[in-house]
All heavy atoms as TSV, in Angstrom:
chain	resi	resn	atom	element	x	y	z
A	1	MET	N	N	-11.026	-8.806	-4.799
A	1	MET	CA	C	-10.645	-10.078	-5.409
A	1	MET	C	C	-12.026	-10.388	-6.162
A	1	MET	O	O	-13.074	-10.588	-5.605
A	1	MET	CB	C	-10.335	-11.062	-4.399
A	1	MET	CG	C	-9.077	-10.801	-3.624
A	1	MET	SD	S	-7.567	-10.636	-4.515
A	1	MET	CE	C	-7.466	-12.254	-5.348
A	2	LEU	N	N	-11.842	-10.718	-7.466
A	2	LEU	CA	C	-12.976	-11.115	-8.306
A	2	LEU	C	C	-13.162	-12.587	-8.331
A	2	LEU	O	O	-14.232	-13.210	-8.823
A	2	LEU	CB	C	-12.848	-10.566	-9.641
A	2	LEU	CG	C	-12.767	-9.078	-9.779
A	2	LEU	CD1	C	-12.481	-8.589	-11.126
A	2	LEU	CD2	C	-14.096	-8.337	-9.235
A	3	GLU	N	N	-12.075	-13.345	-7.886
A	3	GLU	CA	C	-12.129	-14.895	-7.926
A	3	GLU	C	C	-10.973	-15.421	-7.011
A	3	GLU	O	O	-10.004	-14.685	-6.638
A	3	GLU	CB	C	-11.897	-15.348	-9.321
A	3	GLU	CG	C	-10.642	-15.116	-9.990
A	3	GLU	CD	C	-10.571	-15.437	-11.411
A	3	GLU	OE1	O	-11.581	-15.331	-12.200
A	3	GLU	OE2	O	-9.518	-15.788	-11.905
A	4	ASP	N	N	-11.208	-16.597	-6.583
A	4	ASP	CA	C	-10.089	-17.159	-5.847
A	4	ASP	C	C	-8.875	-17.459	-6.699
A	4	ASP	O	O	-8.986	-17.587	-7.835
A	4	ASP	CB	C	-10.604	-18.650	-5.194
A	4	ASP	CG	C	-11.735	-18.493	-4.162
A	4	ASP	OD1	O	-11.806	-17.529	-3.550
A	4	ASP	OD2	O	-12.459	-19.548	-4.048
A	5	GLY	N	N	-7.703	-17.497	-5.978
A	5	GLY	CA	C	-6.588	-17.739	-6.761
A	5	GLY	C	C	-5.350	-16.880	-6.259
A	5	GLY	O	O	-5.489	-16.225	-5.287
A	6	CYS	N	N	-4.340	-16.864	-7.028
A	6	CYS	CA	C	-3.071	-16.244	-6.633
A	6	CYS	C	C	-3.212	-14.647	-6.979
A	6	CYS	O	O	-3.875	-14.213	-7.890
A	6	CYS	CB	C	-1.871	-16.703	-7.443
A	6	CYS	SG	S	-1.455	-18.328	-7.168
A	7	ALA	N	N	-2.690	-13.874	-6.077
A	7	ALA	CA	C	-2.538	-12.519	-6.287
A	7	ALA	C	C	-1.451	-11.926	-5.508
A	7	ALA	O	O	-0.913	-12.502	-4.529
A	7	ALA	CB	C	-3.895	-11.805	-5.630
A	8	ARG	N	N	-0.810	-10.901	-5.933
A	8	ARG	CA	C	0.292	-10.238	-5.323
A	8	ARG	C	C	0.096	-8.792	-5.445
A	8	ARG	O	O	-0.159	-8.223	-6.422
A	8	ARG	CB	C	1.607	-10.628	-5.983
A	8	ARG	CG	C	2.775	-9.967	-5.068
A	8	ARG	CD	C	4.118	-10.458	-5.485
A	8	ARG	NE	N	4.186	-11.929	-4.995
A	8	ARG	CZ	C	5.299	-12.574	-5.091
A	8	ARG	NH1	N	6.396	-12.064	-5.549
A	8	ARG	NH2	N	5.360	-13.923	-4.654
A	9	LEU	N	N	0.201	-8.008	-4.331
A	9	LEU	CA	C	0.102	-6.585	-4.332
A	9	LEU	C	C	1.065	-6.040	-3.355
A	9	LEU	O	O	1.693	-6.786	-2.494
A	9	LEU	CB	C	-1.324	-6.241	-3.900
A	9	LEU	CG	C	-1.800	-6.791	-2.622
A	9	LEU	CD1	C	-2.223	-5.678	-1.628
A	9	LEU	CD2	C	-3.060	-7.641	-2.876
A	10	GLY	N	N	1.421	-4.782	-3.492
A	10	GLY	CA	C	2.422	-4.241	-2.571
A	10	GLY	C	C	3.071	-2.910	-3.252
A	10	GLY	O	O	2.442	-2.288	-4.059
A	11	TRP	N	N	4.291	-2.651	-2.809
A	11	TRP	CA	C	4.973	-1.416	-3.220
A	11	TRP	C	C	6.346	-1.821	-3.654
A	11	TRP	O	O	6.996	-2.743	-3.280
A	11	TRP	CB	C	5.144	-0.456	-2.069
A	11	TRP	CG	C	3.787	-0.090	-1.469
A	11	TRP	CD1	C	3.026	0.973	-1.861
A	11	TRP	CD2	C	3.158	-0.651	-0.333
A	11	TRP	NE1	N	2.022	1.003	-1.020
A	11	TRP	CE2	C	2.004	0.014	-0.085
A	11	TRP	CE3	C	3.503	-1.838	0.407
A	11	TRP	CZ2	C	1.078	-0.345	0.830
A	11	TRP	CZ3	C	2.567	-2.153	1.338
A	11	TRP	CH2	C	1.385	-1.429	1.602
A	12	GLY	N	N	6.803	-0.948	-4.643
A	12	GLY	CA	C	8.241	-1.076	-5.013
A	12	GLY	C	C	8.747	0.179	-5.667
A	12	GLY	O	O	7.995	1.029	-6.190
A	13	THR	N	N	10.135	0.272	-5.769
A	13	THR	CA	C	10.790	1.282	-6.541
A	13	THR	C	C	10.579	1.031	-8.002
A	13	THR	O	O	10.202	-0.093	-8.345
A	13	THR	CB	C	12.175	1.495	-6.042
A	13	THR	OG1	O	12.918	0.359	-6.505
A	13	THR	CG2	C	12.363	1.679	-4.598
A	14	ASN	N	N	11.138	1.978	-8.809
A	14	ASN	CA	C	11.265	1.777	-10.250
A	14	ASN	C	C	12.081	0.571	-10.637
A	14	ASN	O	O	12.021	0.065	-11.686
A	14	ASN	CB	C	11.641	2.948	-10.959
A	14	ASN	CG	C	10.593	4.105	-10.933
A	14	ASN	OD1	O	9.445	3.761	-10.935
A	14	ASN	ND2	N	11.089	5.252	-11.192
A	15	ASP	N	N	12.994	0.206	-9.650
A	15	ASP	CA	C	13.934	-0.892	-9.986
A	15	ASP	C	C	13.521	-2.237	-9.475
A	15	ASP	O	O	14.155	-3.337	-9.687
A	15	ASP	CB	C	15.328	-0.548	-9.340
A	15	ASP	CG	C	15.984	0.720	-9.876
A	15	ASP	OD1	O	15.883	0.912	-11.019
A	15	ASP	OD2	O	16.666	1.467	-9.138
A	16	ALA	N	N	12.354	-2.318	-8.783
A	16	ALA	CA	C	11.808	-3.468	-8.284
A	16	ALA	C	C	11.462	-4.632	-9.278
A	16	ALA	O	O	10.920	-4.220	-10.332
A	16	ALA	CB	C	10.704	-3.293	-7.321
A	17	ASN	N	N	11.668	-5.863	-8.895
A	17	ASN	CA	C	11.085	-6.961	-9.816
A	17	ASN	C	C	9.672	-6.823	-9.791
A	17	ASN	O	O	9.048	-6.519	-8.717
A	17	ASN	CB	C	11.526	-8.282	-9.145
A	17	ASN	CG	C	11.291	-9.482	-10.018
A	17	ASN	OD1	O	10.128	-9.655	-10.385
A	17	ASN	ND2	N	12.224	-10.280	-10.231
A	18	LEU	N	N	8.975	-7.116	-10.957
A	18	LEU	CA	C	7.570	-6.880	-11.014
A	18	LEU	C	C	6.806	-7.943	-10.134
A	18	LEU	O	O	5.682	-7.940	-9.741
A	18	LEU	CB	C	7.025	-7.031	-12.409
A	18	LEU	CG	C	7.375	-5.841	-13.286
A	18	LEU	CD1	C	6.903	-6.011	-14.743
A	18	LEU	CD2	C	6.956	-4.572	-12.780
A	19	GLU	N	N	7.553	-9.010	-9.791
A	19	GLU	CA	C	6.965	-9.987	-8.783
A	19	GLU	C	C	7.404	-9.394	-7.361
A	19	GLU	O	O	8.408	-9.742	-6.821
A	19	GLU	CB	C	7.380	-11.463	-8.923
A	19	GLU	CG	C	6.906	-12.107	-10.177
A	19	GLU	CD	C	7.196	-13.514	-10.148
A	19	GLU	OE1	O	6.956	-14.227	-9.140
A	19	GLU	OE2	O	7.753	-13.951	-11.139
A	20	LEU	N	N	6.721	-8.515	-6.861
A	20	LEU	CA	C	6.972	-7.688	-5.669
A	20	LEU	C	C	7.413	-8.600	-4.601
A	20	LEU	O	O	6.673	-9.530	-4.297
A	20	LEU	CB	C	5.861	-6.787	-5.318
A	20	LEU	CG	C	5.501	-5.631	-6.227
A	20	LEU	CD1	C	4.261	-4.966	-5.863
A	20	LEU	CD2	C	6.680	-4.658	-6.308
A	21	GLY	N	N	8.573	-8.252	-3.927
A	21	GLY	CA	C	9.143	-8.961	-2.837
A	21	GLY	C	C	10.257	-9.915	-3.087
A	21	GLY	O	O	10.854	-10.486	-2.166
A	22	LEU	N	N	10.612	-10.091	-4.292
A	22	LEU	CA	C	11.696	-10.972	-4.751
A	22	LEU	C	C	13.024	-10.408	-4.517
A	22	LEU	O	O	14.107	-11.061	-4.484
A	22	LEU	CB	C	11.587	-11.481	-6.099
A	22	LEU	CG	C	10.373	-12.442	-6.465
A	22	LEU	CD1	C	10.399	-12.983	-7.883
A	22	LEU	CD2	C	10.360	-13.667	-5.540
A	23	ASP	N	N	13.062	-9.057	-4.546
A	23	ASP	CA	C	14.377	-8.383	-4.254
A	23	ASP	C	C	14.251	-7.329	-3.180
A	23	ASP	O	O	13.177	-7.199	-2.570
A	23	ASP	CB	C	14.799	-7.637	-5.559
A	23	ASP	CG	C	13.875	-6.715	-6.185
A	23	ASP	OD1	O	12.955	-6.080	-5.438
A	23	ASP	OD2	O	13.779	-6.484	-7.429
A	24	GLY	N	N	15.222	-6.566	-2.893
A	24	GLY	CA	C	15.201	-5.595	-1.866
A	24	GLY	C	C	14.463	-4.238	-2.268
A	24	GLY	O	O	14.436	-3.430	-1.432
A	25	ASP	N	N	14.076	-4.221	-3.428
A	25	ASP	CA	C	13.425	-2.912	-3.886
A	25	ASP	C	C	11.873	-2.935	-3.831
A	25	ASP	O	O	11.223	-2.035	-4.403
A	25	ASP	CB	C	13.891	-2.645	-5.389
A	25	ASP	CG	C	15.357	-2.296	-5.284
A	25	ASP	OD1	O	15.873	-1.601	-4.598
A	25	ASP	OD2	O	15.953	-2.829	-6.324
A	26	GLY	N	N	11.376	-3.922	-3.308
A	26	GLY	CA	C	9.798	-4.121	-3.257
A	26	GLY	C	C	9.310	-4.938	-2.079
A	26	GLY	O	O	10.115	-5.832	-1.572
A	27	PHE	N	N	8.026	-4.676	-1.742
A	27	PHE	CA	C	7.467	-5.518	-0.719
A	27	PHE	C	C	6.119	-6.011	-1.234
A	27	PHE	O	O	5.390	-5.197	-1.859
A	27	PHE	CB	C	7.095	-4.599	0.556
A	27	PHE	CG	C	8.325	-4.026	1.271
A	27	PHE	CD1	C	8.991	-2.964	0.746
A	27	PHE	CD2	C	8.801	-4.785	2.415
A	27	PHE	CE1	C	9.964	-2.306	1.515
A	27	PHE	CE2	C	9.947	-4.225	2.957
A	27	PHE	CZ	C	10.475	-3.128	2.561
A	28	GLY	N	N	5.831	-7.312	-1.147
A	28	GLY	CA	C	4.764	-7.800	-1.650
A	28	GLY	C	C	3.824	-8.688	-0.640
A	28	GLY	O	O	4.439	-9.032	0.396
A	29	TYR	N	N	2.579	-8.924	-0.875
A	29	TYR	CA	C	1.700	-9.742	-0.251
A	29	TYR	C	C	0.990	-10.616	-1.103
A	29	TYR	O	O	0.476	-10.054	-2.158
A	29	TYR	CB	C	0.785	-8.856	0.658
A	29	TYR	CG	C	-0.248	-9.656	1.427
A	29	TYR	CD1	C	0.095	-10.359	2.609
A	29	TYR	CD2	C	-1.496	-9.849	0.869
A	29	TYR	CE1	C	-0.759	-11.113	3.202
A	29	TYR	CE2	C	-2.472	-10.600	1.616
A	29	TYR	CZ	C	-2.149	-11.230	2.818
A	29	TYR	OH	O	-3.020	-12.030	3.322
A	30	GLY	N	N	0.866	-11.816	-0.940
A	30	GLY	CA	C	0.113	-12.786	-1.595
A	30	GLY	C	C	0.889	-13.975	-1.985
A	30	GLY	O	O	1.315	-14.646	-0.951
A	31	SER	N	N	1.059	-14.293	-3.280
A	31	SER	CA	C	1.753	-15.584	-3.612
A	31	SER	C	C	3.355	-15.505	-3.500
A	31	SER	O	O	3.867	-14.381	-3.537
A	31	SER	CB	C	1.257	-16.034	-4.913
A	31	SER	OG	O	1.653	-15.042	-6.008
A	32	ASP	N	N	3.963	-16.564	-3.584
A	32	ASP	CA	C	5.372	-16.653	-3.644
A	32	ASP	C	C	5.844	-17.792	-4.387
A	32	ASP	O	O	4.967	-18.588	-4.968
A	32	ASP	CB	C	6.043	-16.510	-2.144
A	32	ASP	CG	C	5.649	-17.670	-1.353
A	32	ASP	OD1	O	5.307	-18.829	-1.915
A	32	ASP	OD2	O	5.694	-17.516	-0.079
A	33	VAL	N	N	7.089	-18.121	-4.544
A	33	VAL	CA	C	7.615	-19.206	-5.323
A	33	VAL	C	C	7.152	-20.494	-4.712
A	33	VAL	O	O	7.061	-21.542	-5.387
A	33	VAL	CB	C	9.183	-19.179	-5.320
A	33	VAL	CG1	C	9.622	-17.922	-6.151
A	33	VAL	CG2	C	9.812	-19.208	-3.976
A	34	VAL	N	N	6.741	-20.629	-3.415
A	34	VAL	CA	C	6.271	-21.944	-2.891
A	34	VAL	C	C	4.861	-22.121	-3.381
A	34	VAL	O	O	4.359	-23.341	-3.559
A	34	VAL	CB	C	6.369	-21.850	-1.397
A	34	VAL	CG1	C	5.630	-23.079	-0.714
A	34	VAL	CG2	C	7.722	-21.758	-0.920
A	35	GLY	N	N	4.026	-21.070	-3.556
A	35	GLY	CA	C	2.609	-21.194	-4.008
A	35	GLY	C	C	1.745	-20.644	-2.863
A	35	GLY	O	O	1.788	-20.893	-1.796
A	36	TYR	N	N	0.858	-19.778	-3.396
A	36	TYR	CA	C	-0.191	-19.127	-2.512
A	36	TYR	C	C	-1.205	-20.125	-1.923
A	36	TYR	O	O	-1.710	-20.945	-2.827
A	36	TYR	CB	C	-0.860	-18.023	-3.289
A	36	TYR	CG	C	-1.675	-17.209	-2.329
A	36	TYR	CD1	C	-1.238	-16.299	-1.440
A	36	TYR	CD2	C	-3.109	-17.506	-2.360
A	36	TYR	CE1	C	-2.001	-15.718	-0.507
A	36	TYR	CE2	C	-3.993	-16.875	-1.426
A	36	TYR	CZ	C	-3.313	-15.885	-0.655
A	36	TYR	OH	O	-4.195	-15.196	0.290
A	37	GLY	N	N	-1.509	-20.027	-0.665
A	37	GLY	CA	C	-2.717	-20.808	-0.187
A	37	GLY	C	C	-2.246	-22.209	0.436
A	37	GLY	O	O	-3.119	-22.731	1.146
A	38	ARG	N	N	-1.131	-22.710	-0.028
A	38	ARG	CA	C	-0.760	-23.973	0.532
A	38	ARG	C	C	-0.597	-24.056	2.060
A	38	ARG	O	O	-0.631	-25.092	2.632
A	38	ARG	CB	C	0.573	-24.509	-0.123
A	38	ARG	CG	C	0.287	-24.819	-1.612
A	38	ARG	CD	C	1.644	-25.320	-2.146
A	38	ARG	NE	N	1.499	-25.422	-3.630
A	38	ARG	CZ	C	2.445	-25.665	-4.470
A	38	ARG	NH1	N	3.635	-25.978	-3.976
A	38	ARG	NH2	N	2.273	-25.744	-5.732
A	39	HIS	N	N	-0.312	-22.889	2.550
A	39	HIS	CA	C	-0.032	-22.784	4.008
A	39	HIS	C	C	-1.287	-22.382	4.766
A	39	HIS	O	O	-1.091	-22.193	5.916
A	39	HIS	CB	C	1.104	-21.864	4.272
A	39	HIS	CG	C	2.359	-22.310	3.474
A	39	HIS	ND1	N	3.166	-23.347	3.903
A	39	HIS	CD2	C	2.886	-21.862	2.246
A	39	HIS	CE1	C	4.127	-23.530	3.017
A	39	HIS	NE2	N	3.944	-22.660	2.044
A	40	GLY	N	N	-2.401	-22.124	4.144
A	40	GLY	CA	C	-3.567	-21.636	4.727
A	40	GLY	C	C	-3.454	-20.086	5.301
A	40	GLY	O	O	-4.304	-19.828	5.955
A	41	LYS	N	N	-2.561	-19.447	4.816
A	41	LYS	CA	C	-2.318	-18.128	5.343
A	41	LYS	C	C	-1.925	-17.160	4.249
A	41	LYS	O	O	-1.470	-17.751	3.138
A	41	LYS	CB	C	-1.291	-18.012	6.424
A	41	LYS	CG	C	-1.593	-18.648	7.672
A	41	LYS	CD	C	-2.455	-17.769	8.588
A	41	LYS	CE	C	-2.681	-18.308	9.846
A	41	LYS	NZ	N	-3.586	-17.426	10.731
A	42	GLY	N	N	-1.991	-15.912	4.238
A	42	GLY	CA	C	-1.283	-15.002	3.374
A	42	GLY	C	C	0.093	-14.967	3.684
A	42	GLY	O	O	0.600	-15.499	4.736
A	43	ARG	N	N	0.958	-14.639	2.729
A	43	ARG	CA	C	2.376	-14.533	2.857
A	43	ARG	C	C	2.823	-13.149	2.386
A	43	ARG	O	O	2.554	-12.693	1.349
A	43	ARG	CB	C	3.045	-15.657	2.148
A	43	ARG	CG	C	2.626	-16.991	2.701
A	43	ARG	CD	C	3.068	-18.127	1.971
A	43	ARG	NE	N	4.508	-18.426	1.806
A	43	ARG	CZ	C	5.245	-18.964	2.669
A	43	ARG	NH1	N	4.698	-19.272	3.878
A	43	ARG	NH2	N	6.527	-19.180	2.502
A	44	LYS	N	N	3.743	-12.616	3.236
A	44	LYS	CA	C	4.450	-11.340	2.871
A	44	LYS	C	C	5.852	-11.676	2.411
A	44	LYS	O	O	6.358	-12.691	2.781
A	44	LYS	CB	C	4.407	-10.335	4.100
A	44	LYS	CG	C	5.152	-10.715	5.176
A	44	LYS	CD	C	5.132	-9.625	6.225
A	44	LYS	CE	C	5.802	-10.081	7.501
A	44	LYS	NZ	N	5.789	-9.111	8.552
A	45	MET	N	N	6.365	-10.870	1.548
A	45	MET	CA	C	7.684	-11.104	0.927
A	45	MET	C	C	8.472	-9.750	0.921
A	45	MET	O	O	7.964	-8.822	0.569
A	45	MET	CB	C	7.395	-11.615	-0.589
A	45	MET	CG	C	6.758	-12.917	-0.762
A	45	MET	SD	S	7.865	-14.408	-0.547
A	45	MET	CE	C	8.863	-14.058	-1.897
A	46	HIS	N	N	9.776	-10.005	1.228
A	46	HIS	CA	C	10.786	-8.949	0.887
A	46	HIS	C	C	12.188	-9.802	0.826
A	46	HIS	O	O	12.377	-10.625	1.601
A	46	HIS	CB	C	10.812	-7.902	2.056
A	46	HIS	CG	C	11.716	-6.829	2.012
A	46	HIS	ND1	N	11.716	-5.965	0.896
A	46	HIS	CD2	C	12.956	-6.500	2.669
A	46	HIS	CE1	C	12.780	-5.080	0.961
A	46	HIS	NE2	N	13.479	-5.505	2.144
A	47	LYS	N	N	12.824	-9.372	-0.211
A	47	LYS	CA	C	14.212	-10.028	-0.437
A	47	LYS	C	C	14.142	-11.504	-0.617
A	47	LYS	O	O	14.862	-12.188	-0.066
A	47	LYS	CB	C	15.281	-9.644	0.686
A	47	LYS	CG	C	15.527	-8.161	0.760
A	47	LYS	CD	C	16.639	-7.853	1.764
A	47	LYS	CE	C	17.028	-6.336	1.870
A	47	LYS	NZ	N	17.957	-6.098	2.840
A	48	ASN	N	N	12.919	-11.916	-1.150
A	48	ASN	CA	C	12.633	-13.358	-1.477
A	48	ASN	C	C	12.637	-14.168	-0.173
A	48	ASN	O	O	12.957	-15.315	-0.188
A	48	ASN	CB	C	13.661	-13.941	-2.423
A	48	ASN	CG	C	13.116	-15.168	-3.182
A	48	ASN	OD1	O	11.906	-15.287	-3.308
A	48	ASN	ND2	N	13.955	-15.903	-3.583
A	49	GLU	N	N	12.274	-13.523	0.950
A	49	GLU	CA	C	12.037	-14.261	2.193
A	49	GLU	C	C	10.633	-14.209	2.548
A	49	GLU	O	O	10.129	-13.205	3.172
A	49	GLU	CB	C	12.875	-13.531	3.276
A	49	GLU	CG	C	14.502	-13.718	2.922
A	49	GLU	CD	C	15.218	-13.058	4.089
A	49	GLU	OE1	O	14.701	-12.664	5.180
A	49	GLU	OE2	O	16.459	-12.803	3.700
A	50	PRO	N	N	9.869	-15.331	2.291
A	50	PRO	CA	C	8.387	-15.377	2.669
A	50	PRO	C	C	8.222	-15.589	4.100
A	50	PRO	O	O	9.067	-16.163	4.810
A	50	PRO	CB	C	7.949	-16.519	1.825
A	50	PRO	CG	C	9.104	-17.444	1.723
A	50	PRO	CD	C	10.233	-16.523	1.691
A	51	GLU	N	N	6.980	-14.959	4.557
A	51	GLU	CA	C	6.750	-15.177	5.937
A	51	GLU	C	C	5.209	-15.179	6.005
A	51	GLU	O	O	4.535	-14.284	5.483
A	51	GLU	CB	C	7.297	-14.018	6.790
A	51	GLU	CG	C	6.909	-14.122	8.329
A	51	GLU	CD	C	7.460	-12.845	9.039
A	51	GLU	OE1	O	8.469	-12.258	8.604
A	51	GLU	OE2	O	6.978	-12.592	10.099
A	52	ASN	N	N	4.610	-16.152	6.748
A	52	ASN	CA	C	3.150	-16.213	6.945
A	52	ASN	C	C	2.674	-14.869	7.553
A	52	ASN	O	O	3.319	-14.448	8.444
A	52	ASN	CB	C	2.771	-17.359	7.801
A	52	ASN	CG	C	2.825	-18.656	7.076
A	52	ASN	OD1	O	3.043	-18.776	5.899
A	52	ASN	ND2	N	2.892	-19.782	7.895
A	53	TYR	N	N	1.628	-14.378	6.891
A	53	TYR	CA	C	1.067	-13.045	7.392
A	53	TYR	C	C	-0.312	-12.861	7.013
A	53	TYR	O	O	-0.676	-12.902	5.775
A	53	TYR	CB	C	1.929	-11.909	6.926
A	53	TYR	CG	C	1.571	-10.606	7.352
A	53	TYR	CD1	C	2.007	-10.074	8.529
A	53	TYR	CD2	C	0.719	-9.788	6.506
A	53	TYR	CE1	C	1.575	-8.704	8.973
A	53	TYR	CE2	C	0.407	-8.477	6.988
A	53	TYR	CZ	C	0.811	-8.021	8.177
A	53	TYR	OH	O	0.434	-6.844	8.627
A	54	GLY	N	N	-1.281	-12.773	7.897
A	54	GLY	CA	C	-2.615	-12.574	7.550
A	54	GLY	C	C	-3.281	-13.758	7.084
A	54	GLY	O	O	-2.949	-14.910	7.351
A	55	GLU	N	N	-4.438	-13.550	6.310
A	55	GLU	CA	C	-5.348	-14.608	5.880
A	55	GLU	C	C	-5.130	-14.899	4.368
A	55	GLU	O	O	-4.834	-13.954	3.615
A	55	GLU	CB	C	-6.736	-14.328	6.229
A	55	GLU	CG	C	-6.990	-14.357	7.712
A	55	GLU	CD	C	-6.677	-15.614	8.553
A	55	GLU	OE1	O	-6.841	-16.707	7.957
A	55	GLU	OE2	O	-6.151	-15.607	9.642
A	56	GLU	N	N	-5.496	-16.052	3.911
A	56	GLU	CA	C	-5.525	-16.221	2.552
A	56	GLU	C	C	-6.593	-15.486	1.908
A	56	GLU	O	O	-7.714	-15.219	2.388
A	56	GLU	CB	C	-5.912	-17.812	2.266
A	56	GLU	CG	C	-5.898	-18.245	0.834
A	56	GLU	CD	C	-6.234	-19.714	0.650
A	56	GLU	OE1	O	-6.276	-20.418	1.641
A	56	GLU	OE2	O	-6.172	-20.146	-0.454
A	57	LEU	N	N	-6.278	-14.870	0.608
A	57	LEU	CA	C	-7.326	-14.047	-0.170
A	57	LEU	C	C	-8.314	-14.975	-0.680
A	57	LEU	O	O	-8.035	-16.044	-1.289
A	57	LEU	CB	C	-6.602	-13.249	-1.121
A	57	LEU	CG	C	-5.566	-12.162	-0.545
A	57	LEU	CD1	C	-4.833	-11.571	-1.738
A	57	LEU	CD2	C	-6.291	-11.225	0.134
A	58	LYS	N	N	-9.634	-14.517	-0.711
A	58	LYS	CA	C	-10.716	-15.321	-1.312
A	58	LYS	C	C	-11.645	-14.401	-2.166
A	58	LYS	O	O	-11.619	-13.127	-2.008
A	58	LYS	CB	C	-11.493	-16.023	-0.237
A	58	LYS	CG	C	-10.778	-16.990	0.648
A	58	LYS	CD	C	-11.612	-17.463	1.690
A	58	LYS	CE	C	-10.886	-18.309	2.723
A	58	LYS	NZ	N	-10.109	-17.476	3.648
A	59	ASP	N	N	-12.446	-15.024	-2.948
A	59	ASP	CA	C	-13.412	-14.377	-3.811
A	59	ASP	C	C	-14.229	-13.419	-3.023
A	59	ASP	O	O	-14.665	-13.798	-1.911
A	59	ASP	CB	C	-14.338	-15.348	-4.549
A	59	ASP	CG	C	-15.237	-14.673	-5.493
A	59	ASP	OD1	O	-15.051	-13.545	-5.883
A	59	ASP	OD2	O	-16.351	-15.381	-5.692
A	60	GLY	N	N	-14.333	-12.169	-3.403
A	60	GLY	CA	C	-15.082	-11.143	-2.601
A	60	GLY	C	C	-14.448	-10.304	-1.633
A	60	GLY	O	O	-14.904	-9.325	-1.110
A	61	ASP	N	N	-13.197	-10.636	-1.341
A	61	ASP	CA	C	-12.275	-9.881	-0.396
A	61	ASP	C	C	-11.963	-8.465	-0.934
A	61	ASP	O	O	-11.735	-8.361	-2.162
A	61	ASP	CB	C	-10.997	-10.584	0.010
A	61	ASP	CG	C	-11.214	-11.739	0.882
A	61	ASP	OD1	O	-12.327	-11.944	1.451
A	61	ASP	OD2	O	-10.260	-12.569	1.114
A	62	VAL	N	N	-11.932	-7.522	-0.061
A	62	VAL	CA	C	-11.499	-6.234	-0.397
A	62	VAL	C	C	-10.095	-5.978	0.322
A	62	VAL	O	O	-10.042	-6.145	1.327
A	62	VAL	CB	C	-12.420	-5.040	-0.049
A	62	VAL	CG1	C	-11.879	-3.688	-0.375
A	62	VAL	CG2	C	-13.736	-5.355	-0.697
A	63	VAL	N	N	-9.146	-5.583	-0.625
A	63	VAL	CA	C	-7.815	-5.295	0.043
A	63	VAL	C	C	-7.434	-3.936	-0.127
A	63	VAL	O	O	-7.516	-3.334	-1.271
A	63	VAL	CB	C	-6.721	-6.228	-0.670
A	63	VAL	CG1	C	-5.298	-6.131	-0.039
A	63	VAL	CG2	C	-7.079	-7.806	-0.517
A	64	GLY	N	N	-6.961	-3.332	0.949
A	64	GLY	CA	C	-6.366	-1.993	0.859
A	64	GLY	C	C	-4.910	-1.878	1.109
A	64	GLY	O	O	-4.351	-2.662	1.888
A	65	CYS	N	N	-4.213	-0.988	0.461
A	65	CYS	CA	C	-2.798	-0.758	0.711
A	65	CYS	C	C	-2.594	0.556	1.226
A	65	CYS	O	O	-2.819	1.606	0.454
A	65	CYS	CB	C	-1.954	-1.045	-0.647
A	65	CYS	SG	S	-1.985	-2.601	-1.291
A	66	TYR	N	N	-1.979	0.764	2.321
A	66	TYR	CA	C	-1.820	2.037	2.941
A	66	TYR	C	C	-0.371	2.234	3.356
A	66	TYR	O	O	0.259	1.222	3.814
A	66	TYR	CB	C	-2.687	2.231	4.355
A	66	TYR	CG	C	-4.097	2.132	3.949
A	66	TYR	CD1	C	-4.680	0.801	4.175
A	66	TYR	CD2	C	-4.930	3.193	3.649
A	66	TYR	CE1	C	-5.984	0.830	3.986
A	66	TYR	CE2	C	-6.290	3.097	3.493
A	66	TYR	CZ	C	-6.854	1.899	3.518
A	66	TYR	OH	O	-8.133	1.758	3.217
A	67	ILE	N	N	0.173	3.383	3.182
A	67	ILE	CA	C	1.532	3.722	3.615
A	67	ILE	C	C	1.545	4.694	4.745
A	67	ILE	O	O	0.735	5.602	4.775
A	67	ILE	CB	C	2.336	4.314	2.401
A	67	ILE	CG1	C	2.511	3.372	1.291
A	67	ILE	CG2	C	3.677	4.860	2.906
A	67	ILE	CD1	C	3.212	3.789	0.042
């Protein structure tokens, strides 16, 4: 992360919405329609169902995605 703020990362098929996690074709971590950081936690998304998961991303964090 180069600065504080919203971020979304994850995986999706070719048919997935580019806002990963809004449909059944992708999984996302970061912001959602409610707003990132308001809950003090990270949020994971799949099928537009957010769930608190992990910590809020901050400036200087390094995030890895592993399958």
